[in-house]
OpenMM code with the backbone's topology and positions (N, CA, C; nanometers):
from openmm import Vec3, app, unit

residues = "MET LEU ASP GLN GLN ALA VAL ASP ALA GLU GLU GLU ARG LEU ARG GLU LEU ALA THR ALA LEU PRO ASP LEU GLN ARG GLN GLN TYR PHE GLN GLN LEU LYS ARG GLU LEU ARG ASP PRO ASP THR TYR ALA ALA LEU ASN TRP CYS PHE LEU ALA GLY LEU HIS HIS PHE TYR LEU GLY GLN TRP GLN ARG GLY LEU PHE ASN LEU LEU VAL PHE MET ALA GLY LEU ALA LEU LEU PHE SER PRO TRP PRO TRP TRP GLY LEU LEU PHE ILE VAL LEU ILE SER VAL ALA GLU LEU TRP ALA LEU PHE ARG SER GLN ILE ILE ILE GLN HIS TRP ASN ASN GLN ILE MET ARG ARG LEU LEU GLU GLU THR GLN GLN ARG".split()
positions = [
    Vec3(9.5039, 10.2058, 9.3588),
    Vec3(9.4573, 10.1712, 9.4571),
    Vec3(9.5418, 10.1807, 9.5764),
    Vec3(9.4969, 10.2288, 9.7049),
    Vec3(9.5553, 10.2432, 9.8143),
    Vec3(9.5904, 10.1097, 9.8885),
    Vec3(9.7015, 10.1248, 9.9637),
    Vec3(9.7726, 10.0148, 10.0159),
    Vec3(9.7467, 10.0893, 10.1532),
    Vec3(9.7021, 9.9696, 10.2081),
    Vec3(9.6750, 10.0232, 10.3915),
    Vec3(9.8092, 10.0412, 10.4761),
    Vec3(9.9336, 9.9695, 10.3749),
    Vec3(10.0459, 9.9873, 10.4835),
    Vec3(10.0888, 10.1235, 10.4288),
    Vec3(10.1057, 10.1160, 10.3083),
    Vec3(10.1604, 10.2860, 10.2595),
    Vec3(10.0662, 10.4030, 10.3673),
    Vec3(9.9584, 10.3545, 10.3039),
    Vec3(9.8683, 10.4552, 10.3980),
    Vec3(9.8724, 10.5075, 10.5870),
    Vec3(9.8843, 10.3746, 10.6331),
    Vec3(9.9296, 10.4056, 10.7641),
    Vec3(10.0369, 10.4578, 10.7877),
    Vec3(10.1884, 10.4296, 10.7269),
    Vec3(10.3150, 10.4695, 10.7009),
    Vec3(10.3040, 10.6231, 10.7193),
    Vec3(10.2509, 10.6858, 10.5950),
    Vec3(10.2557, 10.8180, 10.5351),
    Vec3(10.1841, 10.9042, 10.6885),
    Vec3(10.1009, 10.8346, 10.7659),
    Vec3(10.0329, 10.9060, 10.8355),
    Vec3(10.1063, 10.8809, 10.9503),
    Vec3(10.1589, 10.8074, 10.9662),
    Vec3(10.2811, 10.7974, 11.0942),
    Vec3(10.3699, 10.9085, 11.0778),
    Vec3(10.4070, 10.9104, 10.9587),
    Vec3(10.5667, 11.0180, 10.9188),
    Vec3(10.4984, 11.1568, 10.9425),
    Vec3(10.3600, 11.1819, 10.8847),
    Vec3(10.3012, 11.3408, 10.8962),
    Vec3(10.3089, 11.3489, 11.0720),
    Vec3(10.2492, 11.2643, 11.1565),
    Vec3(10.2353, 11.2580, 11.2819),
    Vec3(10.3481, 11.2987, 11.3531),
    Vec3(10.4898, 11.2347, 11.3148),
    Vec3(10.5989, 11.2862, 11.3754),
    Vec3(10.6367, 11.3747, 11.2954),
    Vec3(10.6547, 11.4339, 11.1734),
    Vec3(10.6685, 11.5678, 11.1472),
    Vec3(10.5428, 11.7002, 11.2294),
    Vec3(10.4450, 11.7027, 11.2431),
    Vec3(10.3982, 11.7772, 11.3096),
    Vec3(10.4334, 11.7505, 11.4893),
    Vec3(10.4547, 11.6613, 11.5415),
    Vec3(10.4997, 11.6996, 11.6785),
    Vec3(10.6804, 11.7475, 11.6784),
    Vec3(10.7370, 11.7526, 11.5960),
    Vec3(10.8726, 11.8450, 11.5714),
    Vec3(10.8299, 11.9626, 11.5375),
    Vec3(10.7107, 11.9918, 11.5271),
    Vec3(10.6901, 12.1311, 11.4776),
    Vec3(10.7223, 12.2603, 11.6318),
    Vec3(10.7878, 12.3509, 11.6529),
    Vec3(10.7687, 12.4737, 11.7680),
    Vec3(10.6513, 12.4655, 11.7650),
    Vec3(10.6423, 12.4628, 11.9508),
    Vec3(10.4681, 12.4983, 12.0045),
    Vec3(10.3535, 12.5631, 11.9660),
    Vec3(10.3965, 12.7088, 11.8853),
    Vec3(10.2828, 12.7777, 11.8645),
    Vec3(10.2245, 12.7530, 11.7293),
    Vec3(10.3462, 12.6609, 11.6894),
    Vec3(10.3241, 12.6145, 11.4821),
    Vec3(10.2415, 12.4761, 11.5272),
    Vec3(10.2764, 12.4679, 11.5875),
    Vec3(10.2212, 12.2476, 11.6388),
    Vec3(10.0658, 12.2981, 11.6920),
    Vec3(10.0670, 12.4232, 11.7596),
    Vec3(9.9027, 12.4500, 11.8276),
    Vec3(9.7910, 12.4876, 11.7266),
    Vec3(9.8753, 12.5743, 11.6564),
    Vec3(9.8154, 12.6296, 11.5306),
    Vec3(9.7531, 12.5292, 11.4122),
    Vec3(9.8982, 12.4351, 11.3524),
    Vec3(9.8707, 12.2943, 11.2874),
    Vec3(9.7505, 12.2104, 11.3365),
    Vec3(9.7501, 12.2046, 11.4559),
    Vec3(9.6414, 12.0773, 11.4945),
    Vec3(9.4872, 12.1493, 11.5340),
    Vec3(9.4876, 12.3109, 11.5539),
    Vec3(9.3734, 12.4160, 11.5422),
    Vec3(9.3325, 12.3929, 11.4220),
    Vec3(9.3449, 12.3859, 11.3121),
    Vec3(9.3377, 12.4231, 11.1845),
    Vec3(9.2925, 12.2528, 11.1362),
    Vec3(9.4183, 12.1553, 11.1630),
    Vec3(9.3797, 12.0234, 11.1681),
    Vec3(9.2053, 11.9779, 11.1719),
    Vec3(9.2200, 12.0158, 11.3185),
    Vec3(9.0677, 11.9744, 11.3709),
    Vec3(8.9421, 12.0381, 11.3406),
    Vec3(8.9653, 12.0954, 11.2189),
    Vec3(8.8144, 12.1786, 11.1536),
    Vec3(8.8280, 12.1524, 11.0629),
    Vec3(8.9518, 12.0732, 10.9760),
    Vec3(8.9147, 11.9765, 10.8455),
    Vec3(8.9352, 11.8369, 10.8381),
    Vec3(8.9776, 11.7951, 10.9291),
    Vec3(9.0009, 11.6821, 10.9082),
    Vec3(8.8709, 11.5870, 10.9077),
    Vec3(8.8699, 11.4957, 10.7650),
    Vec3(8.6540, 11.4426, 10.7923),
    Vec3(8.6788, 11.2893, 10.8538),
    Vec3(8.5610, 11.2460, 10.9171),
    Vec3(8.5412, 11.1518, 11.0041),
    Vec3(8.4840, 11.0449, 10.8878),
    Vec3(8.5272, 10.8960, 10.9165),
    Vec3(8.5148, 10.7920, 10.8009),
    Vec3(8.3990, 10.7198, 10.8082),
    Vec3(8.3056, 10.7367, 10.9424),
    Vec3(8.1922, 10.7193, 10.9372),
    Vec3(8.0902, 10.8048, 10.9223),
    Vec3(8.0960, 10.9189, 10.8918),
    Vec3(8.0241, 10.9951, 10.8314),
    Vec3(8.0057, 10.9857, 10.6957),
    Vec3(8.1083, 10.9645, 10.6785),
    Vec3(8.1803, 10.9434, 10.4793),
    Vec3(8.0339, 10.8095, 10.4242),
    Vec3(8.0763, 10.6698, 10.5599),
    Vec3(8.0422, 10.5951, 10.4935),
    Vec3(7.8388, 10.5524, 10.5611),
    Vec3(7.8083, 10.6803, 10.6417),
    Vec3(7.6856, 10.6709, 10.6198),
    Vec3(7.5822, 10.7644, 10.5100),
    Vec3(7.7075, 10.8583, 10.4925),
    Vec3(7.6233, 10.9299, 10.3774),
    Vec3(7.6467, 10.8183, 10.2465),
    Vec3(7.7492, 10.7338, 10.2241),
    Vec3(7.7348, 10.6672, 10.1018),
    Vec3(7.6140, 10.5134, 10.1414),
    Vec3(7.6213, 10.4921, 10.2991),
    Vec3(7.5283, 10.3748, 10.2604),
    Vec3(7.3248, 10.4497, 10.2659),
    Vec3(7.3421, 10.5283, 10.3115),
    Vec3(7.2235, 10.6204, 10.3098),
    Vec3(7.1665, 10.6579, 10.2080),
    Vec3(7.2314, 10.7365, 10.1182),
    Vec3(7.2331, 10.7688, 9.9976),
    Vec3(7.3328, 10.7216, 9.8718),
    Vec3(7.3116, 10.6260, 9.8073),
    Vec3(7.4237, 10.5640, 9.6920),
    Vec3(7.4256, 10.6604, 9.5512),
    Vec3(7.3577, 10.7635, 9.5995),
    Vec3(7.3438, 10.8660, 9.4656),
    Vec3(7.4540, 10.9736, 9.4955),
    Vec3(7.5799, 10.9354, 9.5154),
    Vec3(7.6975, 11.0378, 9.5614),
    Vec3(7.7043, 11.1678, 9.6336),
    Vec3(7.6207, 11.1399, 9.7661),
    Vec3(7.6096, 11.2413, 9.8426),
    Vec3(7.7609, 11.2684, 9.9258),
    Vec3(7.8166, 11.1365, 9.9666),
    Vec3(7.9314, 11.1196, 10.0326),
    Vec3(8.0591, 11.1876, 9.9605),
    Vec3(8.0055, 11.2625, 9.8465),
    Vec3(8.1139, 11.3150, 9.7867),
    Vec3(8.1775, 11.4733, 9.7891),
    Vec3(7.9974, 11.5420, 9.8183),
    Vec3(7.9769, 11.6443, 9.8652),
    Vec3(8.0541, 11.6805, 10.0004),
    Vec3(8.0675, 11.5761, 10.0886),
    Vec3(8.1013, 11.5619, 10.2116),
    Vec3(8.2489, 11.6068, 10.2391),
    Vec3(8.3161, 11.5618, 10.1136),
    Vec3(8.4580, 11.5658, 10.1248),
    Vec3(8.4711, 11.7189, 9.9722),
    Vec3(8.3535, 11.7790, 9.9930),
    Vec3(8.3844, 11.9132, 9.9059),
    Vec3(8.4356, 11.8643, 9.7240),
    Vec3(8.4428, 11.7591, 9.6874),
    Vec3(8.4263, 11.6809, 9.5729),
    Vec3(8.2828, 11.7065, 9.4799),
    Vec3(8.2610, 11.8281, 9.4583),
    Vec3(8.1334, 11.8882, 9.4068),
    Vec3(8.1123, 11.8374, 9.2788),
    Vec3(8.2063, 11.8271, 9.1656),
    Vec3(8.1463, 11.7499, 9.0254),
    Vec3(8.1664, 11.5814, 9.0364),
    Vec3(8.2501, 11.5212, 9.1299),
    Vec3(8.2016, 11.3837, 9.1173),
    Vec3(8.0590, 11.3563, 9.1535),
    Vec3(8.0454, 11.4329, 9.3079),
    Vec3(7.8890, 11.4273, 9.3520),
    Vec3(7.7730, 11.4448, 9.2624),
    Vec3(7.7956, 11.5720, 9.1773),
    Vec3(7.7187, 11.6023, 9.0981),
    Vec3(7.6964, 11.4639, 8.9787),
    Vec3(7.8552, 11.4222, 8.9330),
    Vec3(7.8278, 11.3178, 8.8352),
    Vec3(7.7376, 11.2314, 8.8766),
    Vec3(7.7600, 11.1611, 9.0272),
    Vec3(7.6560, 11.0305, 9.0688),
    Vec3(7.5394, 11.0875, 9.1117),
    Vec3(7.5274, 11.1995, 9.1053),
    Vec3(7.3192, 11.2316, 9.1582),
    Vec3(7.3089, 11.2238, 9.0225),
    Vec3(7.3657, 11.2706, 8.9289),
    Vec3(7.2744, 11.3015, 8.8372),
    Vec3(7.2696, 11.1640, 8.7256),
    Vec3(7.3685, 11.0402, 8.7072),
    Vec3(7.3495, 10.9346, 8.6959),
    Vec3(7.2733, 10.8435, 8.7600),
    Vec3(7.2505, 10.8647, 8.8885),
    Vec3(7.1492, 10.8173, 8.9433),
    Vec3(7.0192, 10.8447, 8.9261),
    Vec3(6.9854, 10.9933, 8.9257),
    Vec3(6.8635, 11.0200, 8.8782),
    Vec3(6.8309, 10.9899, 8.7408),
    Vec3(6.9601, 10.9787, 8.6535),
    Vec3(6.8603, 10.9715, 8.5125),
    Vec3(6.8311, 10.7972, 8.5356),
    Vec3(6.9006, 10.7094, 8.5507),
    Vec3(6.8856, 10.5893, 8.5808),
    Vec3(6.7225, 10.5719, 8.6634),
    Vec3(6.6908, 10.6301, 8.7744),
    Vec3(6.5748, 10.6459, 8.8044),
    Vec3(6.4509, 10.7179, 8.6813),
    Vec3(6.4714, 10.8054, 8.6436),
    Vec3(6.4008, 10.8649, 8.5322),
    Vec3(6.3615, 10.7374, 8.4139),
    Vec3(6.5012, 10.6627, 8.3907),
    Vec3(6.4696, 10.5686, 8.2760),
    Vec3(6.4098, 10.4844, 8.3549),
    Vec3(6.3733, 10.4271, 8.4363),
    Vec3(6.3186, 10.3541, 8.4965),
    Vec3(6.1830, 10.3197, 8.4800),
    Vec3(6.1133, 10.4431, 8.4781),
    Vec3(5.9948, 10.4780, 8.3908),
    Vec3(5.9454, 10.5544, 8.2805),
    Vec3(6.0232, 10.4800, 8.2173),
    Vec3(6.0896, 10.5426, 8.0473),
    Vec3(6.0006, 10.4216, 7.9390),
    Vec3(6.0211, 10.3975, 7.8164),
    Vec3(6.0304, 10.2879, 7.7186),
    Vec3(6.1378, 10.2369, 7.7586),
    Vec3(6.2843, 10.2666, 7.8155),
    Vec3(6.3962, 10.1904, 7.8404),
    Vec3(6.3866, 10.1882, 7.9793),
    Vec3(6.3390, 10.1127, 8.0485),
    Vec3(6.3484, 10.0462, 8.1237),
    Vec3(6.4767, 9.9924, 8.2466),
    Vec3(6.5261, 9.8962, 8.1225),
    Vec3(6.6652, 9.8248, 8.1241),
    Vec3(6.7500, 9.9147, 8.1861),
    Vec3(6.7822, 10.0140, 8.0912),
    Vec3(6.9153, 10.1547, 8.0761),
    Vec3(6.9512, 10.1942, 8.2443),
    Vec3(6.7548, 10.2499, 8.2661),
    Vec3(6.7512, 10.2923, 8.4379),
    Vec3(6.8313, 10.1542, 8.5433),
    Vec3(6.8125, 10.0896, 8.4984),
    Vec3(6.8346, 9.9741, 8.6145),
    Vec3(6.9855, 9.9690, 8.5973),
    Vec3(7.0145, 9.9635, 8.4417),
    Vec3(7.1792, 9.9404, 8.4505),
    Vec3(7.2355, 10.0621, 8.5140),
    Vec3(7.2217, 10.1521, 8.4850),
    Vec3(7.2868, 10.3040, 8.5554),
    Vec3(7.2912, 10.2413, 8.6935),
    Vec3(7.1772, 10.2630, 8.7752),
    Vec3(7.1612, 10.2741, 8.9007),
    Vec3(7.2588, 10.1092, 8.9822),
    Vec3(7.2135, 10.0011, 8.9032),
    Vec3(7.3263, 9.9230, 8.9190),
    Vec3(7.5070, 9.9372, 8.8982),
    Vec3(7.5296, 10.0144, 8.7892),
    Vec3(7.6724, 10.0285, 8.7701),
    Vec3(7.6755, 10.1486, 8.9093),
    Vec3(7.6155, 10.2645, 8.9330),
    Vec3(7.6659, 10.3702, 9.0144),
    Vec3(7.6860, 10.3251, 9.1241),
    Vec3(7.5997, 10.1782, 9.1969),
    Vec3(7.5576, 10.1430, 9.3513),
    Vec3(7.6826, 10.0653, 9.3545),
    Vec3(7.7055, 9.9831, 9.2424),
    Vec3(7.8694, 9.8824, 9.2589),
    Vec3(7.9394, 10.0017, 9.3042),
    Vec3(7.9920, 10.1008, 9.2267),
    Vec3(8.0632, 10.1916, 9.2751),
    Vec3(8.0860, 10.2417, 9.3700),
    Vec3(7.9599, 10.2863, 9.4214),
    Vec3(7.9284, 10.3446, 9.5620),
    Vec3(7.9636, 10.2015, 9.6337),
    Vec3(7.8950, 10.0947, 9.6285),
    Vec3(7.9258, 10.0301, 9.7432),
    Vec3(8.0758, 9.9681, 9.7628),
    Vec3(8.1859, 9.9800, 9.6476),
    Vec3(8.3290, 9.9711, 9.6841),
    Vec3(8.3762, 10.0602, 9.7750),
    Vec3(8.3149, 10.2024, 9.7280),
    Vec3(8.3771, 10.3355, 9.8080),
    Vec3(8.3368, 10.2914, 9.9825),
    Vec3(8.2255, 10.2392, 9.9782),
    Vec3(8.1419, 10.1921, 10.1129),
    Vec3(8.2386, 10.1285, 10.1756),
    Vec3(8.2915, 10.0012, 10.1308),
    Vec3(8.3653, 9.9018, 10.2201),
    Vec3(8.5232, 9.9588, 10.2194),
    Vec3(8.5743, 10.0556, 10.1548),
    Vec3(8.6633, 10.1220, 10.1471),
    Vec3(8.6588, 10.2259, 10.2126),
    Vec3(8.5799, 10.2975, 10.3351),
    Vec3(8.5785, 10.3876, 10.3433),
    Vec3(8.6787, 10.4582, 10.4998),
    Vec3(8.7184, 10.3346, 10.5280),
    Vec3(8.8433, 10.3876, 10.6246),
    Vec3(8.9657, 10.4410, 10.5628),
    Vec3(8.9832, 10.3431, 10.4746),
    Vec3(9.1234, 10.3723, 10.4288),
    Vec3(9.0985, 10.5171, 10.2967),
    Vec3(8.9667, 10.5700, 10.2261),
    Vec3(8.9647, 10.5987, 10.1685),
    Vec3(8.9975, 10.7810, 10.2647),
    Vec3(8.9110, 10.7897, 10.3786),
    Vec3(8.9371, 10.8887, 10.4721),
    Vec3(9.0501, 10.9020, 10.5313),
    Vec3(9.1025, 10.8020, 10.5890),
    Vec3(9.2752, 10.8140, 10.6121),
    Vec3(9.3631, 10.8633, 10.5176),
    Vec3(9.3432, 10.8056, 10.3687),
    Vec3(9.3617, 10.8539, 10.2829),
    Vec3(9.3573, 11.0055, 10.2694),
    Vec3(9.2277, 11.0554, 10.2859),
    Vec3(9.2088, 11.2051, 10.2732),
    Vec3(9.2800, 11.2693, 10.3594),
    Vec3(9.2660, 11.2672, 10.4608),
    Vec3(9.2845, 11.3021, 10.6077),
    Vec3(9.4676, 11.3386, 10.5847),
    Vec3(9.5225, 11.2643, 10.5453),
    Vec3(9.6842, 11.2361, 10.5310),
    Vec3(9.7251, 11.3505, 10.4264),
    Vec3(9.6340, 11.3510, 10.3337),
    Vec3(9.6561, 11.4810, 10.2243),
    Vec3(9.6480, 11.6336, 10.3031),
    Vec3(9.5047, 11.6525, 10.3614),
    Vec3(9.4898, 11.7754, 10.4897),
    Vec3(9.6124, 11.7529, 10.5296),
    Vec3(9.6672, 11.7078, 10.6267),
    Vec3(9.7987, 11.6725, 10.7022),
    Vec3(9.8855, 11.7787, 10.6492),
    Vec3(9.9257, 11.6731, 10.5294),
    Vec3(10.0395, 11.7053, 10.4345),
    Vec3(10.0497, 11.8660, 10.4304),
    Vec3(9.9715, 11.8820, 10.3806),
    Vec3(9.9243, 12.0567, 10.3099),
    Vec3(9.9227, 12.1446, 10.3828),
    Vec3(9.8674, 12.1108, 10.5234),
    Vec3(9.8690, 12.2341, 10.6290),
    Vec3(10.0230, 12.2129, 10.6914),
    Vec3(10.0628, 12.1021, 10.7069),
    Vec3(10.2205, 12.1243, 10.7671),
    Vec3(10.2916, 12.2052, 10.6609),
    Vec3(10.2409, 12.1827, 10.5666),
    Vec3(10.3452, 12.2650, 10.4322),
    Vec3(10.2792, 12.4022, 10.4490),
    Vec3(10.1863, 12.4537, 10.4775),
    Vec3(10.1299, 12.5863, 10.4800),
    Vec3(10.2143, 12.6391, 10.6386),
    Vec3(10.1772, 12.5423, 10.7240),
    Vec3(10.2320, 12.5552, 10.8596),
    Vec3(10.4272, 12.5932, 10.8629),
    Vec3(10.4706, 12.5420, 10.8324),
    Vec3(10.6061, 12.5689, 10.8074),
    Vec3(10.6796, 12.6664, 10.6963),
    Vec3(10.5445, 12.6788, 10.6251),
    Vec3(10.6080, 12.8613, 10.5290),
    Vec3(10.5613, 12.9991, 10.6178),
    Vec3(10.5402, 12.9518, 10.7452),
    Vec3(10.4863, 13.1101, 10.7836),
    Vec3(10.6139, 13.1547, 10.8861),
] * unit.nanometer
topology = app.Topology()
chain = topology.addChain("A")
for resn in residues:
    res = topology.addResidue(resn, chain)
    for name in ("N", "CA", "C"):
        topology.addAtom(name, app.Element.getBySymbol(name[0]), res)
């Protein structure tokens, strides 16, 4: 589970490292970072509107997104079958998991963006 203080400290450390880069590298870093950062509000909106896992696609997590979408679709299909309780169970389970992600969207995206910052710093420093 993500700890807000640890994620905040990591973000601050990464920002300090970026600030210490030489001018040209810092400019390249921030240009690339601007293209790759993700917005927590977009993530939350995708999660809120579509509890079927579309917010995972926003992060490029195709397998997780497909899994959630398939479980949700299977649940919908089962609602109109001889086993509607299984369908309801699938939908409830995936919804609970996705609501948990919705309420934690700020820290999830902050951590995601920290990973992007770390990777870009490593790439920039290797040039």
